[in-house]
N, C-alpha and C positions, 0 to 999 in steps of 0.2 A: 200688475199684467204685464209680460214681454211681449215682445215685438218676432217675430222668424229671427227676423238679424242678432238681437241680443241673443237667442236662444244658443245661435248655430256659432255664439262666441263662449259658449260655459260648458264645462265638463266639468266632470263628477268625479271622486277618485271613492272609490272601495275595493278590496282585497289587491291591495296594491297596484290596480292596476286602472289608469287613466284611464275613462270612456268618455270619445266625442260622441255629441249628440245629434250633430250635425259639422263632418268636417267641412273645410273650403279645399280647394283641389291642391293648395301650396303645401298645406298638410299634409291631405293625402300619397303626394306624390314624394315627402320628407315618410314619413314612415313607409312605403313601396322602399326608400330606396333602405333604411335601416334592415326594413326584410331584406332587402340580399344582401347586405351588407355581414348580416347576422348567416343565413343561408351557406357566404362564402365561406365559415367555421366550420361547417359539416362535412364529414367527409366517407367517406367508405374504407375502412380499414385495407383491406386491401389495395387503394389507389388510393395514390402522393395528391392525389386531388381535388376541389370540391365541390359538390353536385352540382355547385350555380354555376362551374366552371367547364363542370364535366355537360352543362349541356341535359344536365335534369332533370330541372322546372320548366314545365314547358305553360303553367300560367299561374299569374298573381292578382286575385281580384279580388280587393279590399273596397270593403261597402264604404259605405258613409257611418254608417255606426258602430261601426270598427270591427266585422264581421272577415274571417277571411277566407277567403275560397281557393286552395291551390292544389293545381296537378300538378304532379309531379313522376316520373317513371325510374327506374333501376334498367341497371344494365346490363341484366340476363333476370327474367322472369323467376328462374329459381333460384336468386343472389340468398346463401347465409344468411349475411347482414340485415337481413331483407327491414325487421324489427326494428332493430336497433337501429339504423336511418335514418326512420319513421318517427318515431322516438326522439331522434335528437330534432329533427326536422321540427317535430310539433314546439318541441322547451321550448326551443329557440327561438321560434315566429311566438310565440305566446310570450316570451318574452319582454318584446319592443312596446316601448310605449304607446298605449292606441290603440291596438290589437286586443281584444276584448276576446275571441275564441279562432281557434281555427282548426276549417274542415280539409282536413288533408285528405288526398283521393289518389293512389296510389293506379295508374293506368298504362296501357300498353298500345296504345292509339293514340300516334306514329308511330310507331318502332322505333327502340334507338337505336341512334349508330352515330360513328364514327366524325361525319362531320358536323354534328350539333354541339360539337366539343369548341371551348373557345380556344385561340391564338392559342396562350398563352396554357392551356390546357394539354393542345396537341404539340409545343415545344418541352412538357414538363415530359410528356410518354415520346417522346422523340415517334412524332408521326409528323 
């Protein structure tokens, strides 16, 4: 019989994804950092800045079991690339070791504006 501390160190592998039974805060932080790294590879085809630096990611909530809840928005509700961007985000965050599943919520509150962009994004876009 394993105690809780031992169980927290056990991970099982199936379907090519590492599933944590109970991750430490350090493991959670490392996984969240990798999530941000992959989000920085997702671009709106019409804008030369990634979705993270554009400020389109509102919430990254990784649970101890590896399930991810993420809130994101788009620069405009009628964005023609919405489906492409959402699927790219989903595929990339689910590819991060330690993320079991990703629930990506498209939200429009608060409304996105240019003040949400990183300094690097503003420079890239000439603001």
